[in-house]
TORKOL-4160 file (C-alpha; in steps of 0.2 Angstrom, whole numbers, padded with zeros to 4 digits, m for minus):
68
<pt num="1" X="0082" Y="m0401" Z="0077"/>
<pt num="2" X="0079" Y="m0406" Z="0095"/>
<pt num="3" X="0073" Y="m0392" Z="0108"/>
<pt num="4" X="0083" Y="m0389" Z="0123"/>
<pt num="5" X="0070" Y="m0397" Z="0134"/>
<pt num="6" X="0073" Y="m0414" Z="0126"/>
<pt num="7" X="0056" Y="m0415" Z="0117"/>
<pt num="8" X="0053" Y="m0423" Z="0100"/>
<pt num="9" X="0064" Y="m0417" Z="0086"/>
<pt num="10" X="0057" Y="m0405" Z="0073"/>
<pt num="11" X="0061" Y="m0405" Z="0054"/>
<pt num="12" X="0064" Y="m0388" Z="0046"/>
<pt num="13" X="0058" Y="m0389" Z="0028"/>
<pt num="14" X="0072" Y="m0382" Z="0017"/>
<pt num="15" X="0069" Y="m0383" Z="m0002"/>
<pt num="16" X="0084" Y="m0387" Z="m0012"/>
<pt num="17" X="0101" Y="m0396" Z="m0009"/>
<pt num="18" X="0108" Y="m0389" Z="0007"/>
<pt num="19" X="0125" Y="m0381" Z="0005"/>
<pt num="20" X="0127" Y="m0375" Z="0023"/>
<pt num="21" X="0118" Y="m0368" Z="0039"/>
<pt num="22" X="0123" Y="m0359" Z="0054"/>
<pt num="23" X="0114" Y="m0351" Z="0069"/>
<pt num="24" X="0112" Y="m0332" Z="0068"/>
<pt num="25" X="0103" Y="m0331" Z="0085"/>
<pt num="26" X="0093" Y="m0343" Z="0096"/>
<pt num="27" X="0078" Y="m0344" Z="0084"/>
<pt num="28" X="0086" Y="m0340" Z="0066"/>
<pt num="29" X="0096" Y="m0350" Z="0055"/>
<pt num="30" X="0106" Y="m0344" Z="0040"/>
<pt num="31" X="0104" Y="m0356" Z="0026"/>
<pt num="32" X="0112" Y="m0359" Z="0009"/>
<pt num="33" X="0104" Y="m0370" Z="m0004"/>
<pt num="34" X="0106" Y="m0375" Z="m0022"/>
<pt num="35" X="0089" Y="m0374" Z="m0030"/>
<pt num="36" X="0083" Y="m0386" Z="m0044"/>
<pt num="37" X="0085" Y="m0372" Z="m0057"/>
<pt num="38" X="0104" Y="m0371" Z="m0051"/>
<pt num="39" X="0102" Y="m0354" Z="m0042"/>
<pt num="40" X="0111" Y="m0353" Z="m0025"/>
<pt num="41" X="0098" Y="m0346" Z="m0013"/>
<pt num="42" X="0104" Y="m0338" Z="0004"/>
<pt num="43" X="0090" Y="m0336" Z="0017"/>
<pt num="44" X="0086" Y="m0333" Z="0035"/>
<pt num="45" X="0074" Y="m0345" Z="0043"/>
<pt num="46" X="0064" Y="m0343" Z="0059"/>
<pt num="47" X="0065" Y="m0361" Z="0067"/>
<pt num="48" X="0049" Y="m0358" Z="0077"/>
<pt num="49" X="0038" Y="m0357" Z="0061"/>
<pt num="50" X="0050" Y="m0364" Z="0048"/>
<pt num="51" X="0046" Y="m0348" Z="0037"/>
<pt num="52" X="0060" Y="m0339" Z="0028"/>
<pt num="53" X="0061" Y="m0321" Z="0034"/>
<pt num="54" X="0073" Y="m0315" Z="0021"/>
<pt num="55" X="0082" Y="m0322" Z="0006"/>
<pt num="56" X="0091" Y="m0319" Z="m0010"/>
<pt num="57" X="0095" Y="m0329" Z="m0026"/>
<pt num="58" X="0112" Y="m0328" Z="m0033"/>
<pt num="59" X="0115" Y="m0330" Z="m0052"/>
<pt num="60" X="0116" Y="m0347" Z="m0060"/>
<pt num="61" X="0134" Y="m0353" Z="m0061"/>
<pt num="62" X="0138" Y="m0345" Z="m0044"/>
<pt num="63" X="0151" Y="m0357" Z="m0036"/>
<pt num="64" X="0149" Y="m0357" Z="m0018"/>
<pt num="65" X="0153" Y="m0371" Z="m0006"/>
<pt num="66" X="0152" Y="m0363" Z="0011"/>
<pt num="67" X="0146" Y="m0346" Z="0019"/>
<pt num="68" X="0146" Y="m0337" Z="0036"/>
């Protein structure tokens, strides 16, 4: 991610295989990942700190390819 000011890009650590991500607001990403244990995880990540603010695991076998 590159800040608006054009400074260096910052990597946001997201564990698992990314299914999708979208902006909730100017500092929050909604992120969906498939974890190594095959759970689908949905979370809200604060891009300033890289920390997940809220999240939920869906059951193994949940077939999701996109979310909004």
